[in-house]
mmCIF file of the N, C-alpha and C atoms, coordinates in Angstrom:
data_MODEL
# 
_entry.id   MODEL 
# 
loop_
_atom_site.group_PDB 
_atom_site.id 
_atom_site.type_symbol 
_atom_site.label_atom_id 
_atom_site.label_alt_id 
_atom_site.label_comp_id 
_atom_site.label_asym_id 
_atom_site.label_entity_id 
_atom_site.label_seq_id 
_atom_site.pdbx_PDB_ins_code 
_atom_site.Cartn_x 
_atom_site.Cartn_y 
_atom_site.Cartn_z 
_atom_site.occupancy 
_atom_site.B_iso_or_equiv 
_atom_site.pdbx_formal_charge 
_atom_site.auth_seq_id 
_atom_site.auth_comp_id 
_atom_site.auth_asym_id 
_atom_site.auth_atom_id 
_atom_site.pdbx_PDB_model_num 
ATOM 1   N N  . MET A 1 1  ? -29.765 48.454 43.757 1.00 0.00 ? 1  MET A N  1 
ATOM 2   C CA . MET A 1 1  ? -29.490 48.731 42.140 1.00 0.00 ? 1  MET A CA 1 
ATOM 3   C C  . MET A 1 1  ? -29.716 50.827 42.360 1.00 0.00 ? 1  MET A C  1 
ATOM 4   N N  . HIS A 1 2  ? -30.340 51.182 42.493 1.00 0.00 ? 2  HIS A N  1 
ATOM 5   C CA . HIS A 1 2  ? -30.829 52.459 42.942 1.00 0.00 ? 2  HIS A CA 1 
ATOM 6   C C  . HIS A 1 2  ? -29.984 53.032 44.155 1.00 0.00 ? 2  HIS A C  1 
ATOM 7   N N  . LEU A 1 3  ? -29.656 52.644 45.003 1.00 0.00 ? 3  LEU A N  1 
ATOM 8   C CA . LEU A 1 3  ? -28.595 52.729 45.981 1.00 0.00 ? 3  LEU A CA 1 
ATOM 9   C C  . LEU A 1 3  ? -27.182 52.874 45.448 1.00 0.00 ? 3  LEU A C  1 
ATOM 10  N N  . ALA A 1 4  ? -26.868 51.957 44.728 1.00 0.00 ? 4  ALA A N  1 
ATOM 11  C CA . ALA A 1 4  ? -25.554 51.855 43.889 1.00 0.00 ? 4  ALA A CA 1 
ATOM 12  C C  . ALA A 1 4  ? -25.073 52.904 43.173 1.00 0.00 ? 4  ALA A C  1 
ATOM 13  N N  . LYS A 1 5  ? -26.212 52.737 42.823 1.00 0.00 ? 5  LYS A N  1 
ATOM 14  C CA . LYS A 1 5  ? -26.153 54.107 41.671 1.00 0.00 ? 5  LYS A CA 1 
ATOM 15  C C  . LYS A 1 5  ? -26.288 55.551 42.023 1.00 0.00 ? 5  LYS A C  1 
ATOM 16  N N  . ALA A 1 6  ? -26.949 55.986 43.393 1.00 0.00 ? 6  ALA A N  1 
ATOM 17  C CA . ALA A 1 6  ? -26.772 56.909 44.221 1.00 0.00 ? 6  ALA A CA 1 
ATOM 18  C C  . ALA A 1 6  ? -24.945 57.388 44.854 1.00 0.00 ? 6  ALA A C  1 
ATOM 19  N N  . VAL A 1 7  ? -24.562 56.504 44.680 1.00 0.00 ? 7  VAL A N  1 
ATOM 20  C CA . VAL A 1 7  ? -23.418 56.462 45.270 1.00 0.00 ? 7  VAL A CA 1 
ATOM 21  C C  . VAL A 1 7  ? -22.648 56.283 44.697 1.00 0.00 ? 7  VAL A C  1 
ATOM 22  N N  . GLY A 1 8  ? -23.037 55.787 43.105 1.00 0.00 ? 8  GLY A N  1 
ATOM 23  C CA . GLY A 1 8  ? -21.846 55.637 42.295 1.00 0.00 ? 8  GLY A CA 1 
ATOM 24  C C  . GLY A 1 8  ? -21.222 54.356 42.278 1.00 0.00 ? 8  GLY A C  1 
ATOM 25  N N  . VAL A 1 9  ? -21.657 52.940 42.609 1.00 0.00 ? 9  VAL A N  1 
ATOM 26  C CA . VAL A 1 9  ? -21.057 51.781 42.743 1.00 0.00 ? 9  VAL A CA 1 
ATOM 27  C C  . VAL A 1 9  ? -21.553 51.597 41.733 1.00 0.00 ? 9  VAL A C  1 
ATOM 28  N N  . PRO A 1 10 ? -21.012 50.723 40.837 1.00 0.00 ? 10 PRO A N  1 
ATOM 29  C CA . PRO A 1 10 ? -21.393 49.673 39.778 1.00 0.00 ? 10 PRO A CA 1 
ATOM 30  C C  . PRO A 1 10 ? -21.857 48.393 40.252 1.00 0.00 ? 10 PRO A C  1 
ATOM 31  N N  . SER A 1 11 ? -22.630 47.937 39.680 1.00 0.00 ? 11 SER A N  1 
ATOM 32  C CA . SER A 1 11 ? -23.455 46.787 40.337 1.00 0.00 ? 11 SER A CA 1 
ATOM 33  C C  . SER A 1 11 ? -24.003 45.660 39.195 1.00 0.00 ? 11 SER A C  1 
ATOM 34  N N  . VAL A 1 12 ? -24.088 44.738 39.262 1.00 0.00 ? 12 VAL A N  1 
ATOM 35  C CA . VAL A 1 12 ? -24.756 43.368 38.267 1.00 0.00 ? 12 VAL A CA 1 
ATOM 36  C C  . VAL A 1 12 ? -26.007 42.998 38.683 1.00 0.00 ? 12 VAL A C  1 
ATOM 37  N N  . ILE A 1 13 ? -26.788 43.009 37.813 1.00 0.00 ? 13 ILE A N  1 
ATOM 38  C CA . ILE A 1 13 ? -28.430 43.231 37.937 1.00 0.00 ? 13 ILE A CA 1 
ATOM 39  C C  . ILE A 1 13 ? -29.197 42.163 37.274 1.00 0.00 ? 13 ILE A C  1 
ATOM 40  N N  . ILE A 1 14 ? -29.500 41.195 38.154 1.00 0.00 ? 14 ILE A N  1 
ATOM 41  C CA . ILE A 1 14 ? -30.183 39.764 37.518 1.00 0.00 ? 14 ILE A CA 1 
ATOM 42  C C  . ILE A 1 14 ? -31.432 40.633 37.249 1.00 0.00 ? 14 ILE A C  1 
ATOM 43  N N  . TYR A 1 15 ? -32.211 40.649 36.019 1.00 0.00 ? 15 TYR A N  1 
ATOM 44  C CA . TYR A 1 15 ? -33.524 40.762 35.228 1.00 0.00 ? 15 TYR A CA 1 
ATOM 45  C C  . TYR A 1 15 ? -34.189 40.436 35.120 1.00 0.00 ? 15 TYR A C  1 
ATOM 46  N N  . GLY A 1 16 ? -33.636 39.002 34.551 1.00 0.00 ? 16 GLY A N  1 
ATOM 47  C CA . GLY A 1 16 ? -34.403 37.792 34.247 1.00 0.00 ? 16 GLY A CA 1 
ATOM 48  C C  . GLY A 1 16 ? -35.460 38.575 32.635 1.00 0.00 ? 16 GLY A C  1 
ATOM 49  N N  . GLY A 1 17 ? -35.957 37.943 32.797 1.00 0.00 ? 17 GLY A N  1 
ATOM 50  C CA . GLY A 1 17 ? -37.563 38.556 31.826 1.00 0.00 ? 17 GLY A CA 1 
ATOM 51  C C  . GLY A 1 17 ? -38.390 39.409 31.943 1.00 0.00 ? 17 GLY A C  1 
ATOM 52  N N  . TRP A 1 18 ? -38.576 39.732 33.336 1.00 0.00 ? 18 TRP A N  1 
ATOM 53  C CA . TRP A 1 18 ? -39.832 40.399 34.096 1.00 0.00 ? 18 TRP A CA 1 
ATOM 54  C C  . TRP A 1 18 ? -39.819 42.005 33.275 1.00 0.00 ? 18 TRP A C  1 
ATOM 55  N N  . ILE A 1 19 ? -38.616 42.839 33.047 1.00 0.00 ? 19 ILE A N  1 
ATOM 56  C CA . ILE A 1 19 ? -38.596 44.093 32.622 1.00 0.00 ? 19 ILE A CA 1 
ATOM 57  C C  . ILE A 1 19 ? -37.020 44.274 31.872 1.00 0.00 ? 19 ILE A C  1 
ATOM 58  N N  . SER A 1 20 ? -37.404 44.793 31.162 1.00 0.00 ? 20 SER A N  1 
ATOM 59  C CA . SER A 1 20 ? -36.437 45.439 30.106 1.00 0.00 ? 20 SER A CA 1 
ATOM 60  C C  . SER A 1 20 ? -35.360 46.527 31.279 1.00 0.00 ? 20 SER A C  1 
ATOM 61  N N  . PRO A 1 21 ? -34.002 46.080 30.848 1.00 0.00 ? 21 PRO A N  1 
ATOM 62  C CA . PRO A 1 21 ? -33.297 47.322 31.596 1.00 0.00 ? 21 PRO A CA 1 
ATOM 63  C C  . PRO A 1 21 ? -33.581 48.479 30.815 1.00 0.00 ? 21 PRO A C  1 
ATOM 64  N N  . HIS A 1 22 ? -33.785 48.887 29.803 1.00 0.00 ? 22 HIS A N  1 
ATOM 65  C CA . HIS A 1 22 ? -34.039 49.650 28.857 1.00 0.00 ? 22 HIS A CA 1 
ATOM 66  C C  . HIS A 1 22 ? -35.129 50.724 29.627 1.00 0.00 ? 22 HIS A C  1 
ATOM 67  N N  . ARG A 1 23 ? -36.150 50.134 30.194 1.00 0.00 ? 23 ARG A N  1 
ATOM 68  C CA . ARG A 1 23 ? -36.778 50.904 31.117 1.00 0.00 ? 23 ARG A CA 1 
ATOM 69  C C  . ARG A 1 23 ? -36.293 51.564 32.648 1.00 0.00 ? 23 ARG A C  1 
ATOM 70  N N  . SER A 1 24 ? -35.144 50.893 33.551 1.00 0.00 ? 24 SER A N  1 
ATOM 71  C CA . SER A 1 24 ? -34.903 50.918 34.374 1.00 0.00 ? 24 SER A CA 1 
ATOM 72  C C  . SER A 1 24 ? -33.409 50.822 35.131 1.00 0.00 ? 24 SER A C  1 
ATOM 73  N N  . GLY A 1 25 ? -32.959 50.262 33.906 1.00 0.00 ? 25 GLY A N  1 
ATOM 74  C CA . GLY A 1 25 ? -31.197 49.763 34.014 1.00 0.00 ? 25 GLY A CA 1 
ATOM 75  C C  . GLY A 1 25 ? -30.489 51.230 33.885 1.00 0.00 ? 25 GLY A C  1 
ATOM 76  N N  . TYR A 1 26 ? -29.506 51.119 34.507 1.00 0.00 ? 26 TYR A N  1 
ATOM 77  C CA . TYR A 1 26 ? -28.324 52.147 34.628 1.00 0.00 ? 26 TYR A CA 1 
ATOM 78  C C  . TYR A 1 26 ? -27.359 51.693 33.571 1.00 0.00 ? 26 TYR A C  1 
ATOM 79  N N  . ASP A 1 27 ? -26.437 52.575 32.794 1.00 0.00 ? 27 ASP A N  1 
ATOM 80  C CA . ASP A 1 27 ? -25.388 52.382 32.202 1.00 0.00 ? 27 ASP A CA 1 
ATOM 81  C C  . ASP A 1 27 ? -24.171 52.139 32.929 1.00 0.00 ? 27 ASP A C  1 
ATOM 82  N N  . ASN A 1 28 ? -24.157 52.025 33.544 1.00 0.00 ? 28 ASN A N  1 
ATOM 83  C CA . ASN A 1 28 ? -22.825 51.786 34.536 1.00 0.00 ? 28 ASN A CA 1 
ATOM 84  C C  . ASN A 1 28 ? -22.922 50.243 35.466 1.00 0.00 ? 28 ASN A C  1 
ATOM 85  N N  . ASN A 1 29 ? -23.871 49.986 34.877 1.00 0.00 ? 29 ASN A N  1 
ATOM 86  C CA . ASN A 1 29 ? -24.357 48.488 35.789 1.00 0.00 ? 29 ASN A CA 1 
ATOM 87  C C  . ASN A 1 29 ? -24.407 47.514 34.714 1.00 0.00 ? 29 ASN A C  1 
ATOM 88  N N  . ILE A 1 30 ? -23.336 46.397 35.147 1.00 0.00 ? 30 ILE A N  1 
ATOM 89  C CA . ILE A 1 30 ? -24.136 45.214 34.296 1.00 0.00 ? 30 ILE A CA 1 
ATOM 90  C C  . ILE A 1 30 ? -25.316 45.012 34.478 1.00 0.00 ? 30 ILE A C  1 
ATOM 91  N N  . ASN A 1 31 ? -26.464 44.794 33.506 1.00 0.00 ? 31 ASN A N  1 
ATOM 92  C CA . ASN A 1 31 ? -27.951 44.826 33.271 1.00 0.00 ? 31 ASN A CA 1 
ATOM 93  C C  . ASN A 1 31 ? -27.612 43.325 32.584 1.00 0.00 ? 31 ASN A C  1 
ATOM 94  N N  . LEU A 1 32 ? -28.587 42.298 33.111 1.00 0.00 ? 32 LEU A N  1 
ATOM 95  C CA . LEU A 1 32 ? -28.180 40.675 32.440 1.00 0.00 ? 32 LEU A CA 1 
ATOM 96  C C  . LEU A 1 32 ? -30.222 40.821 32.360 1.00 0.00 ? 32 LEU A C  1 
ATOM 97  N N  . PHE A 1 33 ? -29.893 40.568 30.989 1.00 0.00 ? 33 PHE A N  1 
ATOM 98  C CA . PHE A 1 33 ? -31.608 40.493 30.757 1.00 0.00 ? 33 PHE A CA 1 
ATOM 99  C C  . PHE A 1 33 ? -31.731 39.519 29.428 1.00 0.00 ? 33 PHE A C  1 
ATOM 100 N N  . THR A 1 34 ? -32.498 38.217 29.787 1.00 0.00 ? 34 THR A N  1 
ATOM 101 C CA . THR A 1 34 ? -32.410 37.152 28.591 1.00 0.00 ? 34 THR A CA 1 
ATOM 102 C C  . THR A 1 34 ? -34.152 37.872 27.892 1.00 0.00 ? 34 THR A C  1 
ATOM 103 N N  . SER A 1 35 ? -33.587 38.144 26.649 1.00 0.00 ? 35 SER A N  1 
ATOM 104 C CA . SER A 1 35 ? -34.450 38.571 25.210 1.00 0.00 ? 35 SER A CA 1 
ATOM 105 C C  . SER A 1 35 ? -35.109 37.275 24.874 1.00 0.00 ? 35 SER A C  1 
ATOM 106 N N  . LEU A 1 36 ? -36.210 36.774 24.820 1.00 0.00 ? 36 LEU A N  1 
ATOM 107 C CA . LEU A 1 36 ? -37.244 35.766 24.503 1.00 0.00 ? 36 LEU A CA 1 
ATOM 108 C C  . LEU A 1 36 ? -38.342 36.186 23.977 1.00 0.00 ? 36 LEU A C  1 
ATOM 109 N N  . PRO A 1 37 ? -39.083 35.672 23.431 1.00 0.00 ? 37 PRO A N  1 
ATOM 110 C CA . PRO A 1 37 ? -40.126 35.583 22.383 1.00 0.00 ? 37 PRO A CA 1 
ATOM 111 C C  . PRO A 1 37 ? -41.163 36.884 23.706 1.00 0.00 ? 37 PRO A C  1 
ATOM 112 N N  . CYS A 1 38 ? -41.225 36.103 24.720 1.00 0.00 ? 38 CYS A N  1 
ATOM 113 C CA . CYS A 1 38 ? -41.920 36.352 26.165 1.00 0.00 ? 38 CYS A CA 1 
ATOM 114 C C  . CYS A 1 38 ? -41.772 37.281 26.329 1.00 0.00 ? 38 CYS A C  1 
ATOM 115 N N  . SER A 1 39 ? -40.623 38.064 26.736 1.00 0.00 ? 39 SER A N  1 
ATOM 116 C CA . SER A 1 39 ? -39.702 38.830 27.401 1.00 0.00 ? 39 SER A CA 1 
ATOM 117 C C  . SER A 1 39 ? -39.584 40.123 27.173 1.00 0.00 ? 39 SER A C  1 
ATOM 118 N N  . PRO A 1 40 ? -39.642 40.929 27.841 1.00 0.00 ? 40 PRO A N  1 
ATOM 119 C CA . PRO A 1 40 ? -40.360 41.244 29.034 1.00 0.00 ? 40 PRO A CA 1 
ATOM 120 C C  . PRO A 1 40 ? -42.208 41.267 29.018 1.00 0.00 ? 40 PRO A C  1 
ATOM 121 N N  . CYS A 1 41 ? -41.929 40.049 30.125 1.00 0.00 ? 41 CYS A N  1 
ATOM 122 C CA . CYS A 1 41 ? -43.479 39.611 30.732 1.00 0.00 ? 41 CYS A CA 1 
ATOM 123 C C  . CYS A 1 41 ? -44.370 40.369 31.486 1.00 0.00 ? 41 CYS A C  1 
ATOM 124 N N  . GLY A 1 42 ? -43.727 41.199 32.393 1.00 0.00 ? 42 GLY A N  1 
ATOM 125 C CA . GLY A 1 42 ? -43.939 41.919 33.408 1.00 0.00 ? 42 GLY A CA 1 
ATOM 126 C C  . GLY A 1 42 ? -45.028 41.072 34.826 1.00 0.00 ? 42 GLY A C  1 
ATOM 127 N N  . PHE A 1 43 ? -44.747 39.505 34.678 1.00 0.00 ? 43 PHE A N  1 
ATOM 128 C CA . PHE A 1 43 ? -45.273 39.110 35.401 1.00 0.00 ? 43 PHE A CA 1 
ATOM 129 C C  . PHE A 1 43 ? -44.160 38.636 36.892 1.00 0.00 ? 43 PHE A C  1 
ATOM 130 N N  . THR A 1 44 ? -44.699 38.618 37.768 1.00 0.00 ? 44 THR A N  1 
ATOM 131 C CA . THR A 1 44 ? -43.684 38.540 39.333 1.00 0.00 ? 44 THR A CA 1 
ATOM 132 C C  . THR A 1 44 ? -43.885 36.989 39.465 1.00 0.00 ? 44 THR A C  1 
ATOM 133 N N  . ASN A 1 45 ? -44.901 36.235 39.727 1.00 0.00 ? 45 ASN A N  1 
ATOM 134 C CA . ASN A 1 45 ? -45.216 35.130 40.002 1.00 0.00 ? 45 ASN A CA 1 
ATOM 135 C C  . ASN A 1 45 ? -45.212 33.887 38.555 1.00 0.00 ? 45 ASN A C  1 
ATOM 136 N N  . HIS A 1 46 ? -46.277 34.540 38.068 1.00 0.00 ? 46 HIS A N  1 
ATOM 137 C CA . HIS A 1 46 ? -46.878 33.492 36.884 1.00 0.00 ? 46 HIS A CA 1 
ATOM 138 C C  . HIS A 1 46 ? -45.658 33.337 35.891 1.00 0.00 ? 46 HIS A C  1 
ATOM 139 N N  . CYS A 1 47 ? -45.430 31.886 35.344 1.00 0.00 ? 47 CYS A N  1 
ATOM 140 C CA . CYS A 1 47 ? -44.236 32.130 34.241 1.00 0.00 ? 47 CYS A CA 1 
ATOM 141 C C  . CYS A 1 47 ? -45.587 30.790 33.428 1.00 0.00 ? 47 CYS A C  1 
ATOM 142 N N  . ASP A 1 48 ? -45.385 31.061 32.146 1.00 0.00 ? 48 ASP A N  1 
ATOM 143 C CA . ASP A 1 48 ? -46.326 29.682 31.208 1.00 0.00 ? 48 ASP A CA 1 
ATOM 144 C C  . ASP A 1 48 ? -44.733 29.404 30.606 1.00 0.00 ? 48 ASP A C  1 
ATOM 145 N N  . TYR A 1 49 ? -43.478 29.674 30.676 1.00 0.00 ? 49 TYR A N  1 
ATOM 146 C CA . TYR A 1 49 ? -42.076 29.192 30.130 1.00 0.00 ? 49 TYR A CA 1 
ATOM 147 C C  . TYR A 1 49 ? -41.540 28.410 31.246 1.00 0.00 ? 49 TYR A C  1 
ATOM 148 N N  . ASP A 1 50 ? -41.893 27.836 32.372 1.00 0.00 ? 50 ASP A N  1 
ATOM 149 C CA . ASP A 1 50 ? -41.298 27.376 33.707 1.00 0.00 ? 50 ASP A CA 1 
ATOM 150 C C  . ASP A 1 50 ? -40.138 28.362 33.902 1.00 0.00 ? 50 ASP A C  1 
ATOM 151 N N  . ARG A 1 51 ? -40.041 30.020 33.489 1.00 0.00 ? 51 ARG A N  1 
ATOM 152 C CA . ARG A 1 51 ? -38.838 30.906 33.900 1.00 0.00 ? 51 ARG A CA 1 
ATOM 153 C C  . ARG A 1 51 ? -37.569 30.500 33.247 1.00 0.00 ? 51 ARG A C  1 
ATOM 154 N N  . GLU A 1 52 ? -37.499 30.267 32.076 1.00 0.00 ? 52 GLU A N  1 
ATOM 155 C CA . GLU A 1 52 ? -36.757 30.055 30.799 1.00 0.00 ? 52 GLU A CA 1 
ATOM 156 C C  . GLU A 1 52 ? -35.950 31.284 31.544 1.00 0.00 ? 52 GLU A C  1 
ATOM 157 N N  . CYS A 1 53 ? -36.469 32.326 31.635 1.00 0.00 ? 53 CYS A N  1 
ATOM 158 C CA . CYS A 1 53 ? -35.514 33.345 31.042 1.00 0.00 ? 53 CYS A CA 1 
ATOM 159 C C  . CYS A 1 53 ? -34.285 33.727 32.179 1.00 0.00 ? 53 CYS A C  1 
ATOM 160 N N  . MET A 1 54 ? -34.616 33.834 33.707 1.00 0.00 ? 54 MET A N  1 
ATOM 161 C CA . MET A 1 54 ? -33.576 33.459 34.852 1.00 0.00 ? 54 MET A CA 1 
ATOM 162 C C  . MET A 1 54 ? -32.995 31.809 34.584 1.00 0.00 ? 54 MET A C  1 
ATOM 163 N N  . LYS A 1 55 ? -33.524 30.841 33.960 1.00 0.00 ? 55 LYS A N  1 
ATOM 164 C CA . LYS A 1 55 ? -32.560 29.396 33.864 1.00 0.00 ? 55 LYS A CA 1 
ATOM 165 C C  . LYS A 1 55 ? -30.847 29.941 32.798 1.00 0.00 ? 55 LYS A C  1 
ATOM 166 N N  . GLN A 1 56 ? -31.419 30.526 31.729 1.00 0.00 ? 56 GLN A N  1 
ATOM 167 C CA . GLN A 1 56 ? -30.833 31.192 30.942 1.00 0.00 ? 56 GLN A CA 1 
ATOM 168 C C  . GLN A 1 56 ? -29.496 31.917 31.554 1.00 0.00 ? 56 GLN A C  1 
ATOM 169 N N  . ILE A 1 57 ? -29.832 32.685 32.542 1.00 0.00 ? 57 ILE A N  1 
ATOM 170 C CA . ILE A 1 57 ? -28.791 33.169 33.251 1.00 0.00 ? 57 ILE A CA 1 
ATOM 171 C C  . ILE A 1 57 ? -27.960 32.420 34.354 1.00 0.00 ? 57 ILE A C  1 
ATOM 172 N N  . THR A 1 58 ? -26.887 32.135 33.948 1.00 0.00 ? 58 THR A N  1 
ATOM 173 C CA . THR A 1 58 ? -26.285 30.695 34.561 1.00 0.00 ? 58 THR A CA 1 
ATOM 174 C C  . THR A 1 58 ? -25.169 31.421 35.871 1.00 0.00 ? 58 THR A C  1 
ATOM 175 N N  . PRO A 1 59 ? -25.299 30.558 37.063 1.00 0.00 ? 59 PRO A N  1 
ATOM 176 C CA . PRO A 1 59 ? -24.265 31.500 37.905 1.00 0.00 ? 59 PRO A CA 1 
ATOM 177 C C  . PRO A 1 59 ? -23.077 31.167 37.148 1.00 0.00 ? 59 PRO A C  1 
ATOM 178 N N  . GLU A 1 60 ? -22.503 30.433 36.390 1.00 0.00 ? 60 GLU A N  1 
ATOM 179 C CA . GLU A 1 60 ? -21.074 31.342 35.783 1.00 0.00 ? 60 GLU A CA 1 
ATOM 180 C C  . GLU A 1 60 ? -21.284 32.523 35.137 1.00 0.00 ? 60 GLU A C  1 
ATOM 181 N N  . THR A 1 61 ? -22.291 33.038 34.413 1.00 0.00 ? 61 THR A N  1 
ATOM 182 C CA . THR A 1 61 ? -22.739 34.279 33.966 1.00 0.00 ? 61 THR A CA 1 
ATOM 183 C C  . THR A 1 61 ? -22.540 35.300 34.957 1.00 0.00 ? 61 THR A C  1 
ATOM 184 N N  . VAL A 1 62 ? -23.137 35.221 36.209 1.00 0.00 ? 62 VAL A N  1 
ATOM 185 C CA . VAL A 1 62 ? -23.141 36.000 36.892 1.00 0.00 ? 62 VAL A CA 1 
ATOM 186 C C  . VAL A 1 62 ? -21.704 36.426 37.395 1.00 0.00 ? 62 VAL A C  1 
ATOM 187 N N  . ALA A 1 63 ? -21.402 35.164 37.771 1.00 0.00 ? 63 ALA A N  1 
ATOM 188 C CA . ALA A 1 63 ? -19.528 35.283 38.336 1.00 0.00 ? 63 ALA A CA 1 
ATOM 189 C C  . ALA A 1 63 ? -18.816 35.795 37.429 1.00 0.00 ? 63 ALA A C  1 
ATOM 190 N N  . LYS A 1 64 ? -19.094 35.208 36.339 1.00 0.00 ? 64 LYS A N  1 
ATOM 191 C CA . LYS A 1 64 ? -18.111 36.701 34.702 1.00 0.00 ? 64 LYS A CA 1 
ATOM 192 C C  . LYS A 1 64 ? -18.412 38.185 34.992 1.00 0.00 ? 64 LYS A C  1 
ATOM 193 N N  . ALA A 1 65 ? -19.626 38.373 35.175 1.00 0.00 ? 65 ALA A N  1 
ATOM 194 C CA . ALA A 1 65 ? -19.953 39.703 35.193 1.00 0.00 ? 65 ALA A CA 1 
ATOM 195 C C  . ALA A 1 65 ? -19.832 40.575 36.847 1.00 0.00 ? 65 ALA A C  1 
ATOM 196 N N  . VAL A 1 66 ? -19.775 40.057 37.758 1.00 0.00 ? 66 VAL A N  1 
ATOM 197 C CA . VAL A 1 66 ? -19.198 40.141 38.847 1.00 0.00 ? 66 VAL A CA 1 
ATOM 198 C C  . VAL A 1 66 ? -17.791 40.689 38.812 1.00 0.00 ? 66 VAL A C  1 
ATOM 199 N N  . GLN A 1 67 ? -16.954 39.661 38.150 1.00 0.00 ? 67 GLN A N  1 
ATOM 200 C CA . GLN A 1 67 ? -15.799 39.745 38.457 1.00 0.00 ? 67 GLN A CA 1 
ATOM 201 C C  . GLN A 1 67 ? -14.884 41.172 37.487 1.00 0.00 ? 67 GLN A C  1 
ATOM 202 N N  . GLU A 1 68 ? -16.252 41.305 36.100 1.00 0.00 ? 68 GLU A N  1 
ATOM 203 C CA . GLU A 1 68 ? -16.215 42.253 35.309 1.00 0.00 ? 68 GLU A CA 1 
ATOM 204 C C  . GLU A 1 68 ? -16.037 43.630 36.151 1.00 0.00 ? 68 GLU A C  1 
ATOM 205 N N  . VAL A 1 69 ? -17.042 44.031 36.758 1.00 0.00 ? 69 VAL A N  1 
ATOM 206 C CA . VAL A 1 69 ? -17.349 44.781 37.477 1.00 0.00 ? 69 VAL A CA 1 
ATOM 207 C C  . VAL A 1 69 ? -16.188 45.296 38.712 1.00 0.00 ? 69 VAL A C  1 
ATOM 208 N N  . LEU A 1 70 ? -15.364 43.869 39.186 1.00 0.00 ? 70 LEU A N  1 
ATOM 209 C CA . LEU A 1 70 ? -15.025 44.187 40.526 1.00 0.00 ? 70 LEU A CA 1 
ATOM 210 C C  . LEU A 1 70 ? -13.507 44.992 39.665 1.00 0.00 ? 70 LEU A C  1 
ATOM 211 N N  . MET A 1 71 ? -13.338 44.311 38.577 1.00 0.00 ? 71 MET A N  1 
ATOM 212 C CA . MET A 1 71 ? -11.931 44.992 37.546 1.00 0.00 ? 71 MET A CA 1 
ATOM 213 C C  . MET A 1 71 ? -12.098 46.762 37.064 1.00 0.00 ? 71 MET A C  1 
ATOM 214 N N  . ARG A 1 72 ? -13.018 47.189 37.514 1.00 0.00 ? 72 ARG A N  1 
ATOM 215 C CA . ARG A 1 72 ? -13.218 48.577 36.858 1.00 0.00 ? 72 ARG A CA 1 
ATOM 216 C C  . ARG A 1 72 ? -12.572 49.578 37.816 1.00 0.00 ? 72 ARG A C  1 
# 
């Protein structure tokens, strides 16, 4: 993400629910984040909710975001 920003290449970043893109995201990226009552949680390994924030970011959502970035 940071290297892509350094060279001006937009990216698709999967945040899930660990950290909000408002903290580290770049405007030229598509930042995929799931806003749930438990997110952002800051946990890297432990999850009381079976990683629901990641499950809601489907492969189809990622593919659509990648296509959008490639069309820019």
